[in-house]
PQR file with spaces between the fields and no chain letter, atoms N, CA, C, O and H, PARSE charges and radii, in Angstrom:
ATOM       1  N    MET     1       5.722    0.207   -1.779 -0.4000 1.5000
ATOM       2  CA   MET     1       4.722    0.283   -3.190 -0.0000 2.0000
ATOM       3  C    MET     1       5.308   -0.375   -4.471  0.5500 1.7000
ATOM       4  O    MET     1       4.543   -0.954   -5.243 -0.5500 1.4000
ATOM       5  N    LEU     2       6.632   -0.304   -4.719 -0.4000 1.5000
ATOM       6  CA   LEU     2       6.968   -1.171   -5.924 -0.0000 2.0000
ATOM       7  C    LEU     2       6.714   -2.117   -5.907  0.5500 1.7000
ATOM       8  O    LEU     2       6.013   -2.558   -6.818 -0.5500 1.4000
ATOM       9  H    LEU     2       7.253    0.166   -4.092  0.4000 1.0000
ATOM      10  N    LEU     3       7.189   -3.022   -4.755 -0.4000 1.5000
ATOM      11  CA   LEU     3       6.894   -4.376   -4.775 -0.0000 2.0000
ATOM      12  C    LEU     3       5.693   -4.843   -4.756  0.5500 1.7000
ATOM      13  O    LEU     3       5.410   -5.957   -5.195 -0.5500 1.4000
ATOM      14  H    LEU     3       7.758   -2.663   -4.014  0.4000 1.0000
ATOM      15  N    LEU     4       4.556   -3.744   -4.060 -0.4000 1.5000
ATOM      16  CA   LEU     4       2.911   -4.675   -4.268 -0.0000 2.0000
ATOM      17  C    LEU     4       2.700   -4.233   -5.612  0.5500 1.7000
ATOM      18  O    LEU     4       1.700   -4.790   -6.064 -0.5500 1.4000
ATOM      19  H    LEU     4       4.786   -2.839   -3.703  0.4000 1.0000
ATOM      20  N    GLU     5       3.301   -3.360   -6.535 -0.4000 1.5000
ATOM      21  CA   GLU     5       2.767   -3.229   -7.981 -0.0000 2.0000
ATOM      22  C    GLU     5       3.173   -4.593   -8.840  0.5500 1.7000
ATOM      23  O    GLU     5       2.296   -5.267   -9.380 -0.5500 1.4000
ATOM      24  H    GLU     5       4.113   -2.907   -6.167  0.4000 1.0000
ATOM      25  N    LEU     6       4.378   -4.886   -8.908 -0.4000 1.5000
ATOM      26  CA   LEU     6       5.114   -5.860   -9.118 -0.0000 2.0000
ATOM      27  C    LEU     6       4.234   -7.298   -8.776  0.5500 1.7000
ATOM      28  O    LEU     6       3.940   -8.073   -9.686 -0.5500 1.4000
ATOM      29  H    LEU     6       5.090   -4.338   -8.470  0.4000 1.0000
ATOM      30  N    ALA     7       3.820   -7.573   -7.224 -0.4000 1.5000
ATOM      31  CA   ALA     7       3.781   -8.701   -7.155 -0.0000 2.0000
ATOM      32  C    ALA     7       1.949   -8.708   -7.657  0.5500 1.7000
ATOM      33  O    ALA     7       1.573   -9.877   -7.749 -0.5500 1.4000
ATOM      34  H    ALA     7       4.059   -6.944   -6.485  0.4000 1.0000
ATOM      35  N    ALA     8       1.099   -7.946   -7.898 -0.4000 1.5000
ATOM      36  CA   ALA     8      -0.010   -7.660   -8.330 -0.0000 2.0000
ATOM      37  C    ALA     8      -0.012   -8.062   -9.672  0.5500 1.7000
ATOM      38  O    ALA     8      -0.915   -8.746  -10.154 -0.5500 1.4000
ATOM      39  H    ALA     8       1.404   -6.997   -7.824  0.4000 1.0000
ATOM      40  N    ALA     9       0.921   -7.683  -10.266 -0.4000 1.5000
ATOM      41  CA   ALA     9       1.132   -8.048  -11.838 -0.0000 2.0000
ATOM      42  C    ALA     9       1.899   -9.434  -12.212  0.5500 1.7000
ATOM      43  O    ALA     9       2.591   -9.664  -13.204 -0.5500 1.4000
ATOM      44  H    ALA     9       1.655   -7.128   -9.874  0.4000 1.0000
ATOM      45  N    ARG    10       1.543  -10.362  -11.032 -0.4000 1.5000
ATOM      46  CA   ARG    10       2.588  -11.368  -11.121 -0.0000 2.0000
ATOM      47  C    ARG    10       2.806  -12.355  -12.128  0.5500 1.7000
ATOM      48  O    ARG    10       1.986  -13.258  -12.289 -0.5500 1.4000
ATOM      49  H    ARG    10       0.981  -10.175  -10.226  0.4000 1.0000
ATOM      50  N    GLY    11       4.066  -12.242  -12.971 -0.4000 1.5000
ATOM      51  CA   GLY    11       4.414  -13.238  -14.479 -0.0000 2.0000
ATOM      52  C    GLY    11       3.892  -11.957  -15.701  0.5500 1.7000
ATOM      53  O    GLY    11       4.174  -12.149  -16.884 -0.5500 1.4000
ATOM      54  H    GLY    11       4.732  -11.508  -12.840  0.4000 1.0000
ATOM      55  N    ARG    12       3.358  -11.064  -15.408 -0.4000 1.5000
ATOM      56  CA   ARG    12       2.946   -9.887  -16.343 -0.0000 2.0000
ATOM      57  C    ARG    12       4.282   -9.020  -16.386  0.5500 1.7000
ATOM      58  O    ARG    12       4.987   -8.758  -15.412 -0.5500 1.4000
ATOM      59  H    ARG    12       3.129  -10.908  -14.447  0.4000 1.0000
ATOM      60  N    VAL    13       4.452   -8.701  -17.453 -0.4000 1.5000
ATOM      61  CA   VAL    13       5.664   -7.395  -17.560 -0.0000 2.0000
ATOM      62  C    VAL    13       4.878   -5.901  -17.088  0.5500 1.7000
ATOM      63  O    VAL    13       3.794   -5.479  -17.492 -0.5500 1.4000
ATOM      64  H    VAL    13       3.879   -8.914  -18.245  0.4000 1.0000
ATOM      65  N    VAL    14       5.543   -5.458  -16.386 -0.4000 1.5000
ATOM      66  CA   VAL    14       4.864   -4.203  -15.991 -0.0000 2.0000
ATOM      67  C    VAL    14       5.955   -2.980  -16.618  0.5500 1.7000
ATOM      68  O    VAL    14       7.149   -3.010  -16.323 -0.5500 1.4000
ATOM      69  H    VAL    14       6.423   -5.800  -16.057  0.4000 1.0000
ATOM      70  N    THR    15       5.424   -2.017  -17.429 -0.4000 1.5000
ATOM      71  CA   THR    15       6.145   -1.333  -18.306 -0.0000 2.0000
ATOM      72  C    THR    15       6.885   -0.357  -17.320  0.5500 1.7000
ATOM      73  O    THR    15       6.329   -0.118  -16.248 -0.5500 1.4000
ATOM      74  H    THR    15       4.453   -1.992  -17.668  0.4000 1.0000
ATOM      75  N    ARG    16       8.011    0.181  -17.583 -0.4000 1.5000
ATOM      76  CA   ARG    16       8.784    1.351  -16.733 -0.0000 2.0000
ATOM      77  C    ARG    16       7.783    2.337  -16.574  0.5500 1.7000
ATOM      78  O    ARG    16       7.480    2.620  -15.415 -0.5500 1.4000
ATOM      79  H    ARG    16       8.462   -0.013  -18.454  0.4000 1.0000
ATOM      80  N    GLU    17       7.195    2.930  -17.521 -0.4000 1.5000
ATOM      81  CA   GLU    17       5.913    4.146  -17.354 -0.0000 2.0000
ATOM      82  C    GLU    17       4.839    3.756  -16.621  0.5500 1.7000
ATOM      83  O    GLU    17       4.165    4.600  -16.029 -0.5500 1.4000
ATOM      84  H    GLU    17       7.442    2.700  -18.462  0.4000 1.0000
ATOM      85  N    GLU    18       4.529    2.352  -16.564 -0.4000 1.5000
ATOM      86  CA   GLU    18       3.655    2.524  -15.880 -0.0000 2.0000
ATOM      87  C    GLU    18       3.970    2.304  -14.120  0.5500 1.7000
ATOM      88  O    GLU    18       3.248    2.693  -13.202 -0.5500 1.4000
ATOM      89  H    GLU    18       5.076    1.666  -17.044  0.4000 1.0000
ATOM      90  N    LEU    19       5.264    1.568  -14.022 -0.4000 1.5000
ATOM      91  CA   LEU    19       5.485    1.850  -12.571 -0.0000 2.0000
ATOM      92  C    LEU    19       5.490    2.874  -12.151  0.5500 1.7000
ATOM      93  O    LEU    19       4.999    3.150  -11.057 -0.5500 1.4000
ATOM      94  H    LEU    19       5.850    1.252  -14.768  0.4000 1.0000
ATOM      95  N    LEU    20       6.228    3.962  -13.165 -0.4000 1.5000
ATOM      96  CA   LEU    20       6.521    5.374  -12.384 -0.0000 2.0000
ATOM      97  C    LEU    20       5.302    6.042  -12.194  0.5500 1.7000
ATOM      98  O    LEU    20       5.276    6.821  -11.242 -0.5500 1.4000
ATOM      99  H    LEU    20       6.627    3.739  -14.055  0.4000 1.0000
ATOM     100  N    ARG    21       4.387    5.937  -12.803 -0.4000 1.5000
ATOM     101  CA   ARG    21       2.929    6.439  -12.782 -0.0000 2.0000
ATOM     102  C    ARG    21       2.092    5.779  -11.619  0.5500 1.7000
ATOM     103  O    ARG    21       1.137    6.404  -11.157 -0.5500 1.4000
ATOM     104  H    ARG    21       4.408    5.304  -13.577  0.4000 1.0000
ATOM     105  N    ARG    22       2.436    4.486  -11.116 -0.4000 1.5000
ATOM     106  CA   ARG    22       1.440    3.990  -10.306 -0.0000 2.0000
ATOM     107  C    ARG    22       2.135    4.274   -8.969  0.5500 1.7000
ATOM     108  O    ARG    22       1.391    4.542   -8.026 -0.5500 1.4000
ATOM     109  H    ARG    22       3.212    3.978  -11.492  0.4000 1.0000
ATOM     110  N    VAL    23       3.647    4.251   -8.724 -0.4000 1.5000
ATOM     111  CA   VAL    23       4.191    4.060   -7.396 -0.0000 2.0000
ATOM     112  C    VAL    23       4.527    5.377   -6.849  0.5500 1.7000
ATOM     113  O    VAL    23       4.545    5.587   -5.636 -0.5500 1.4000
ATOM     114  H    VAL    23       4.252    4.033   -9.490  0.4000 1.0000
ATOM     115  N    TRP    24       4.875    6.539   -7.999 -0.4000 1.5000
ATOM     116  CA   TRP    24       5.367    7.843   -8.085 -0.0000 2.0000
ATOM     117  C    TRP    24       4.143    8.744   -8.209  0.5500 1.7000
ATOM     118  O    TRP    24       4.312    9.869   -7.739 -0.5500 1.4000
ATOM     119  H    TRP    24       4.861    6.369   -8.984  0.4000 1.0000
ATOM     120  N    GLU    25       2.867    8.476   -8.775 -0.4000 1.5000
ATOM     121  CA   GLU    25       1.500    9.001   -9.377 -0.0000 2.0000
ATOM     122  C    GLU    25       2.019   10.338  -10.385  0.5500 1.7000
ATOM     123  O    GLU    25       2.043   11.505   -9.995 -0.5500 1.4000
ATOM     124  H    GLU    25       2.730    7.562   -9.157  0.4000 1.0000
ATOM     125  N    HIS    26       2.298   10.012  -11.342 -0.4000 1.5000
ATOM     126  CA   HIS    26       2.857   11.142  -12.321 -0.0000 2.0000
ATOM     127  C    HIS    26       3.863   12.045  -11.929  0.5500 1.7000
ATOM     128  O    HIS    26       3.996   12.822  -12.874 -0.5500 1.4000
ATOM     129  H    HIS    26       2.278    9.064  -11.658  0.4000 1.0000
ATOM     130  N    ARG    27       4.754   12.390  -10.890 -0.4000 1.5000
ATOM     131  CA   ARG    27       5.512   13.004  -10.750 -0.0000 2.0000
ATOM     132  C    ARG    27       6.437   13.002  -11.109  0.5500 1.7000
ATOM     133  O    ARG    27       6.876   14.131  -11.327 -0.5500 1.4000
ATOM     134  H    ARG    27       4.646   11.759  -10.122  0.4000 1.0000
ATOM     135  N    HIS    28       7.528   11.643  -11.478 -0.4000 1.5000
ATOM     136  CA   HIS    28       8.611   11.802  -11.959 -0.0000 2.0000
ATOM     137  C    HIS    28       8.628   10.541  -13.169  0.5500 1.7000
ATOM     138  O    HIS    28       9.293    9.516  -13.019 -0.5500 1.4000
ATOM     139  H    HIS    28       7.171   10.726  -11.301  0.4000 1.0000
ATOM     140  N    VAL    29       8.046   10.729  -13.999 -0.4000 1.5000
ATOM     141  CA   VAL    29       7.673    9.663  -15.228 -0.0000 2.0000
ATOM     142  C    VAL    29       8.850    9.861  -16.038  0.5500 1.7000
ATOM     143  O    VAL    29       9.326    8.758  -16.306 -0.5500 1.4000
ATOM     144  H    VAL    29       7.506   11.562  -14.121  0.4000 1.0000
ATOM     145  N    ASP    30       9.541   10.836  -16.556 -0.4000 1.5000
ATOM     146  CA   ASP    30      10.542   10.978  -17.193 -0.0000 2.0000
ATOM     147  C    ASP    30      11.800   10.643  -16.293  0.5500 1.7000
ATOM     148  O    ASP    30      12.835   10.969  -16.875 -0.5500 1.4000
ATOM     149  H    ASP    30       9.155   11.733  -16.338  0.4000 1.0000
ATOM     150  N    ASP    31      11.951   10.251  -15.410 -0.4000 1.5000
ATOM     151  CA   ASP    31      13.277   10.032  -14.455 -0.0000 2.0000
ATOM     152  C    ASP    31      13.221    8.109  -14.505  0.5500 1.7000
ATOM     153  O    ASP    31      12.756    7.384  -13.626 -0.5500 1.4000
ATOM     154  H    ASP    31      11.111    9.986  -14.938  0.4000 1.0000
ATOM     155  N    THR    32      13.693    7.788  -15.489 -0.4000 1.5000
ATOM     156  CA   THR    32      13.681    6.167  -15.380 -0.0000 2.0000
ATOM     157  C    THR    32      14.806    5.572  -14.805  0.5500 1.7000
ATOM     158  O    THR    32      14.889    4.346  -14.728 -0.5500 1.4000
ATOM     159  H    THR    32      14.070    8.378  -16.204  0.4000 1.0000
ATOM     160  N    ARG    33      15.917    6.524  -14.282 -0.4000 1.5000
ATOM     161  CA   ARG    33      16.987    6.326  -13.807 -0.0000 2.0000
ATOM     162  C    ARG    33      16.297    6.042  -12.176  0.5500 1.7000
ATOM     163  O    ARG    33      16.801    5.127  -11.525 -0.5500 1.4000
ATOM     164  H    ARG    33      15.850    7.519  -14.345  0.4000 1.0000
ATOM     165  N    MET    34      15.364    6.696  -11.674 -0.4000 1.5000
ATOM     166  CA   MET    34      14.955    6.909  -10.365 -0.0000 2.0000
ATOM     167  C    MET    34      14.513    5.156  -10.053  0.5500 1.7000
ATOM     168  O    MET    34      14.628    4.519   -9.006 -0.5500 1.4000
ATOM     169  H    MET    34      14.955    7.440  -12.203  0.4000 1.0000
ATOM     170  N    LEU    35      14.149    4.855  -10.981 -0.4000 1.5000
ATOM     171  CA   LEU    35      13.314    3.314  -11.012 -0.0000 2.0000
ATOM     172  C    LEU    35      14.241    2.353  -10.672  0.5500 1.7000
ATOM     173  O    LEU    35      14.153    1.579   -9.719 -0.5500 1.4000
ATOM     174  H    LEU    35      14.056    5.372  -11.832  0.4000 1.0000
ATOM     175  N    ASP    36      15.391    2.446  -11.712 -0.4000 1.5000
ATOM     176  CA   ASP    36      16.225    1.607  -11.533 -0.0000 2.0000
ATOM     177  C    ASP    36      17.061    1.579  -10.241  0.5500 1.7000
ATOM     178  O    ASP    36      17.687    0.570   -9.915 -0.5500 1.4000
ATOM     179  H    ASP    36      15.462    3.075  -12.486  0.4000 1.0000
ATOM     180  N    VAL    37      17.056    2.652   -9.549 -0.4000 1.5000
ATOM     181  CA   VAL    37      17.964    3.139   -8.256 -0.0000 2.0000
ATOM     182  C    VAL    37      17.046    1.763   -6.966  0.5500 1.7000
ATOM     183  O    VAL    37      17.559    0.942   -6.205 -0.5500 1.4000
ATOM     184  H    VAL    37      16.548    3.471   -9.814  0.4000 1.0000
ATOM     185  N    HIS    38      15.678    2.065   -7.236 -0.4000 1.5000
ATOM     186  CA   HIS    38      14.429    1.537   -6.767 -0.0000 2.0000
ATOM     187  C    HIS    38      14.382    0.031   -6.707  0.5500 1.7000
ATOM     188  O    HIS    38      14.071   -0.605   -5.700 -0.5500 1.4000
ATOM     189  H    HIS    38      15.261    2.731   -7.854  0.4000 1.0000
ATOM     190  N    VAL    39      14.785   -0.584   -8.106 -0.4000 1.5000
ATOM     191  CA   VAL    39      14.880   -1.880   -8.365 -0.0000 2.0000
ATOM     192  C    VAL    39      15.630   -2.444   -7.917  0.5500 1.7000
ATOM     193  O    VAL    39      15.422   -3.604   -7.559 -0.5500 1.4000
ATOM     194  H    VAL    39      15.037   -0.067   -8.924  0.4000 1.0000
ATOM     195  N    ARG    40      17.016   -1.720   -7.736 -0.4000 1.5000
ATOM     196  CA   ARG    40      18.536   -2.501   -7.427 -0.0000 2.0000
ATOM     197  C    ARG    40      18.343   -2.425   -5.693  0.5500 1.7000
ATOM     198  O    ARG    40      18.678   -3.331   -4.929 -0.5500 1.4000
ATOM     199  H    ARG    40      17.185   -0.778   -8.026  0.4000 1.0000
ATOM     200  N    ARG    41      17.653   -0.976   -5.242 -0.4000 1.5000
ATOM     201  CA   ARG    41      17.638   -1.460   -3.493 -0.0000 2.0000
ATOM     202  C    ARG    41      16.786   -2.498   -3.332  0.5500 1.7000
ATOM     203  O    ARG    41      17.095   -3.246   -2.405 -0.5500 1.4000
ATOM     204  H    ARG    41      17.380   -0.241   -5.863  0.4000 1.0000
ATOM     205  N    LEU    42      15.483   -2.881   -4.143 -0.4000 1.5000
ATOM     206  CA   LEU    42      14.538   -3.743   -3.553 -0.0000 2.0000
ATOM     207  C    LEU    42      14.962   -5.285   -3.801  0.5500 1.7000
ATOM     208  O    LEU    42      14.488   -6.243   -3.191 -0.5500 1.4000
ATOM     209  H    LEU    42      15.231   -2.274   -4.897  0.4000 1.0000
ATOM     210  N    ARG    43      15.945   -5.341   -4.813 -0.4000 1.5000
ATOM     211  CA   ARG    43      16.621   -6.703   -5.078 -0.0000 2.0000
ATOM     212  C    ARG    43      17.886   -7.312   -4.134  0.5500 1.7000
ATOM     213  O    ARG    43      18.267   -8.463   -3.921 -0.5500 1.4000
ATOM     214  H    ARG    43      16.331   -4.563   -5.309  0.4000 1.0000
ATOM     215  N    ARG    44      18.340   -6.021   -3.682 -0.4000 1.5000
ATOM     216  CA   ARG    44      19.315   -6.559   -2.279 -0.0000 2.0000
ATOM     217  C    ARG    44      18.893   -6.853   -1.367  0.5500 1.7000
ATOM     218  O    ARG    44      19.488   -7.485   -0.495 -0.5500 1.4000
ATOM     219  H    ARG    44      18.029   -5.086   -3.855  0.4000 1.0000
ATOM     220  N    LYS    45      17.490   -6.386   -1.314 -0.4000 1.5000
ATOM     221  CA   LYS    45      16.798   -6.664    0.241 -0.0000 2.0000
ATOM     222  C    LYS    45      15.740   -7.892    0.168  0.5500 1.7000
ATOM     223  O    LYS    45      15.262   -8.367    1.198 -0.5500 1.4000
ATOM     224  H    LYS    45      17.007   -5.872   -2.023  0.4000 1.0000
ATOM     225  N    ILE    46      15.423   -8.351   -1.074 -0.4000 1.5000
ATOM     226  CA   ILE    46      14.544  -10.001   -1.243 -0.0000 2.0000
ATOM     227  C    ILE    46      15.323  -10.924   -2.381  0.5500 1.7000
ATOM     228  O    ILE    46      14.676  -11.818   -2.927 -0.5500 1.4000
ATOM     229  H    ILE    46      15.811   -7.965   -1.911  0.4000 1.0000
ATOM     230  N    GLU    47      16.557  -10.731   -2.699 -0.4000 1.5000
ATOM     231  CA   GLU    47      17.249  -11.658   -3.889 -0.0000 2.0000
ATOM     232  C    GLU    47      18.345  -11.983   -2.567  0.5500 1.7000
ATOM     233  O    GLU    47      18.945  -11.273   -1.760 -0.5500 1.4000
ATOM     234  H    GLU    47      17.082  -10.005   -2.255  0.4000 1.0000
ATOM     235  N    ASP    48      18.218  -13.903   -2.907 -0.4000 1.5000
ATOM     236  CA   ASP    48      19.447  -14.141   -2.622 -0.0000 2.0000
ATOM     237  C    ASP    48      20.805  -14.043   -3.080  0.5500 1.7000
ATOM     238  O    ASP    48      21.820  -14.213   -2.405 -0.5500 1.4000
ATOM     239  H    ASP    48      17.731  -14.480   -3.563  0.4000 1.0000
ATOM     240  N    ASP    49      20.693  -13.666   -4.647 -0.4000 1.5000
ATOM     241  CA   ASP    49      21.820  -13.390   -5.131 -0.0000 2.0000
ATOM     242  C    ASP    49      21.362  -12.091   -6.241  0.5500 1.7000
ATOM     243  O    ASP    49      20.890  -12.230   -7.370 -0.5500 1.4000
ATOM     244  H    ASP    49      19.868  -13.528   -5.195  0.4000 1.0000
ATOM     245  N    PRO    50      21.699  -10.696   -5.448 -0.5600 1.5000
ATOM     246  CA   PRO    50      20.914   -9.549   -6.430  0.2800 2.0000
ATOM     247  C    PRO    50      21.501   -9.603   -8.080  0.5500 1.7000
ATOM     248  O    PRO    50      20.803   -9.341   -9.059 -0.5500 1.4000
ATOM     249  N    SER    51      22.942  -10.005   -8.118 -0.4000 1.5000
ATOM     250  CA   SER    51      23.514   -9.669   -9.303 -0.0000 2.0000
ATOM     251  C    SER    51      23.040  -11.051  -10.339  0.5500 1.7000
ATOM     252  O    SER    51      23.545  -11.293  -11.436 -0.5500 1.4000
ATOM     253  H    SER    51      23.509  -10.218   -7.322  0.4000 1.0000
ATOM     254  N    HIS    52      22.165  -11.691   -9.801 -0.4000 1.5000
ATOM     255  CA   HIS    52      21.488  -12.645  -10.746 -0.0000 2.0000
ATOM     256  C    HIS    52      20.180  -12.926  -10.100  0.5500 1.7000
ATOM     257  O    HIS    52      20.001  -13.906   -9.377 -0.5500 1.4000
ATOM     258  H    HIS    52      21.755  -11.493   -8.910  0.4000 1.0000
ATOM     259  N    PRO    53      19.228  -12.002  -10.390 -0.5600 1.5000
ATOM     260  CA   PRO    53      17.568  -12.003   -9.761  0.2800 2.0000
ATOM     261  C    PRO    53      16.887  -13.161  -10.586  0.5500 1.7000
ATOM     262  O    PRO    53      16.897  -13.494  -11.771 -0.5500 1.4000
ATOM     263  N    GLY    54      16.139  -13.745   -9.141 -0.4000 1.5000
ATOM     264  CA   GLY    54      15.197  -14.747   -9.935 -0.0000 2.0000
ATOM     265  C    GLY    54      13.511  -14.112   -9.626  0.5500 1.7000
ATOM     266  O    GLY    54      12.419  -14.435  -10.092 -0.5500 1.4000
ATOM     267  H    GLY    54      16.131  -13.475   -8.178  0.4000 1.0000
ATOM     268  N    LEU    55      13.837  -13.314   -8.852 -0.4000 1.5000
ATOM     269  CA   LEU    55      12.667  -12.898   -8.364 -0.0000 2.0000
ATOM     270  C    LEU    55      11.835  -11.504   -9.065  0.5500 1.7000
ATOM     271  O    LEU    55      10.607  -11.469   -9.153 -0.5500 1.4000
ATOM     272  H    LEU    55      14.724  -13.052   -8.474  0.4000 1.0000
ATOM     273  N    VAL    56      12.520  -10.659   -9.421 -0.4000 1.5000
ATOM     274  CA   VAL    56      12.487   -9.512   -9.932 -0.0000 2.0000
ATOM     275  C    VAL    56      13.073   -9.197  -11.043  0.5500 1.7000
ATOM     276  O    VAL    56      14.033   -8.428  -11.088 -0.5500 1.4000
ATOM     277  H    VAL    56      13.517  -10.688   -9.349  0.4000 1.0000
ATOM     278  N    LEU    57      12.400   -9.926  -12.352 -0.4000 1.5000
ATOM     279  CA   LEU    57      13.063   -9.807  -13.542 -0.0000 2.0000
ATOM     280  C    LEU    57      13.368   -8.384  -14.727  0.5500 1.7000
ATOM     281  O    LEU    57      12.457   -7.583  -14.934 -0.5500 1.4000
ATOM     282  H    LEU    57      11.620  -10.551  -12.316  0.4000 1.0000
ATOM     283  N    THR    58      14.288   -8.281  -15.193 -0.4000 1.5000
ATOM     284  CA   THR    58      14.456   -7.022  -15.911 -0.0000 2.0000
ATOM     285  C    THR    58      13.636   -7.830  -17.610  0.5500 1.7000
ATOM     286  O    THR    58      13.954   -8.966  -17.962 -0.5500 1.4000
ATOM     287  H    THR    58      15.029   -8.931  -15.025  0.4000 1.0000
ATOM     288  N    VAL    59      13.007   -7.297  -18.107 -0.4000 1.5000
ATOM     289  CA   VAL    59      12.482   -7.481  -19.700 -0.0000 2.0000
ATOM     290  C    VAL    59      13.257   -6.352  -20.537  0.5500 1.7000
ATOM     291  O    VAL    59      12.678   -5.266  -20.510 -0.5500 1.4000
ATOM     292  H    VAL    59      12.748   -6.374  -17.821  0.4000 1.0000
ATOM     293  N    ARG    60      13.945   -6.373  -20.962 -0.4000 1.5000
ATOM     294  CA   ARG    60      14.881   -5.707  -21.551 -0.0000 2.0000
ATOM     295  C    ARG    60      14.257   -4.680  -22.503  0.5500 1.7000
ATOM     296  O    ARG    60      13.554   -5.243  -23.343 -0.5500 1.4000
ATOM     297  H    ARG    60      14.415   -7.255  -20.984  0.4000 1.0000
ATOM     298  N    GLY    61      14.288   -3.655  -22.601 -0.4000 1.5000
ATOM     299  CA   GLY    61      13.291   -2.607  -23.579 -0.0000 2.0000
ATOM     300  C    GLY    61      11.858   -2.663  -23.111  0.5500 1.7000
ATOM     301  O    GLY    61      10.994   -2.153  -23.825 -0.5500 1.4000
ATOM     302  H    GLY    61      14.859   -3.198  -21.919  0.4000 1.0000
ATOM     303  N    SER    62      11.559   -3.197  -22.061 -0.4000 1.5000
ATOM     304  CA   SER    62       9.780   -3.117  -21.700 -0.0000 2.0000
ATOM     305  C    SER    62       9.665   -2.521  -20.282  0.5500 1.7000
ATOM     306  O    SER    62       9.178   -1.424  -20.008 -0.5500 1.4000
ATOM     307  H    SER    62      12.260   -3.612  -21.481  0.4000 1.0000
ATOM     308  N    GLY    63      10.237   -3.501  -19.347 -0.4000 1.5000
ATOM     309  CA   GLY    63      10.050   -3.234  -17.866 -0.0000 2.0000
ATOM     310  C    GLY    63      10.506   -4.528  -16.937  0.5500 1.7000
ATOM     311  O    GLY    63      11.491   -5.249  -17.094 -0.5500 1.4000
ATOM     312  H    GLY    63      10.632   -4.393  -19.569  0.4000 1.0000
ATOM     313  N    TYR    64       9.652   -4.582  -16.094 -0.4000 1.5000
ATOM     314  CA   TYR    64      10.073   -5.702  -15.213 -0.0000 2.0000
ATOM     315  C    TYR    64       8.923   -6.574  -14.870  0.5500 1.7000
ATOM     316  O    TYR    64       7.818   -6.056  -15.031 -0.5500 1.4000
ATOM     317  H    TYR    64       8.852   -3.997  -15.967  0.4000 1.0000
ATOM     318  N    ARG    65       8.955   -7.619  -14.492 -0.4000 1.5000
ATOM     319  CA   ARG    65       8.094   -8.881  -14.082 -0.0000 2.0000
ATOM     320  C    ARG    65       8.916   -9.807  -12.917  0.5500 1.7000
ATOM     321  O    ARG    65      10.083   -9.869  -12.531 -0.5500 1.4000
ATOM     322  H    ARG    65       9.853   -8.039  -14.362  0.4000 1.0000
ATOM     323  N    THR    66       7.816  -10.397  -12.624 -0.4000 1.5000
ATOM     324  CA   THR    66       8.358  -11.020  -11.214 -0.0000 2.0000
ATOM     325  C    THR    66       8.671  -12.761  -11.837  0.5500 1.7000
ATOM     326  O    THR    66       7.996  -13.187  -12.774 -0.5500 1.4000
ATOM     327  H    THR    66       6.868  -10.346  -12.937  0.4000 1.0000
ATOM     328  N    GLY    67       9.636  -13.529  -11.249 -0.4000 1.5000
ATOM     329  CA   GLY    67       9.549  -14.608  -11.652 -0.0000 2.0000
ATOM     330  C    GLY    67       9.151  -15.432  -10.613  0.5500 1.7000
ATOM     331  O    GLY    67       8.614  -15.012   -9.588 -0.5500 1.4000
ATOM     332  H    GLY    67      10.184  -13.183  -10.487  0.4000 1.0000
ATOM     333  N    GLN    68       9.469  -16.926  -10.914 -0.4000 1.5000
ATOM     334  CA   GLN    68       9.135  -18.038   -9.805 -0.0000 2.0000
ATOM     335  C    GLN    68       7.947  -17.683   -9.145  0.5500 1.7000
ATOM     336  O    GLN    68       7.501  -18.400   -8.249 -0.5500 1.4000
ATOM     337  H    GLN    68       9.906  -17.267  -11.747  0.4000 1.0000
């Protein structure tokens, strides 16, 4: 679901709160660390070099967006 939400918003910044609501349906909106863990796991699966992501980018202070 996380990847689907990011792909659907291609190139647009998706806020952390937006992702938490859409992917986890309001259940864990206050637990932003959970989102960080899932993004890290997703990057390990899809990025050539997860420490220098090019597909799932962090937008500091806002959320995430897709690259390339």
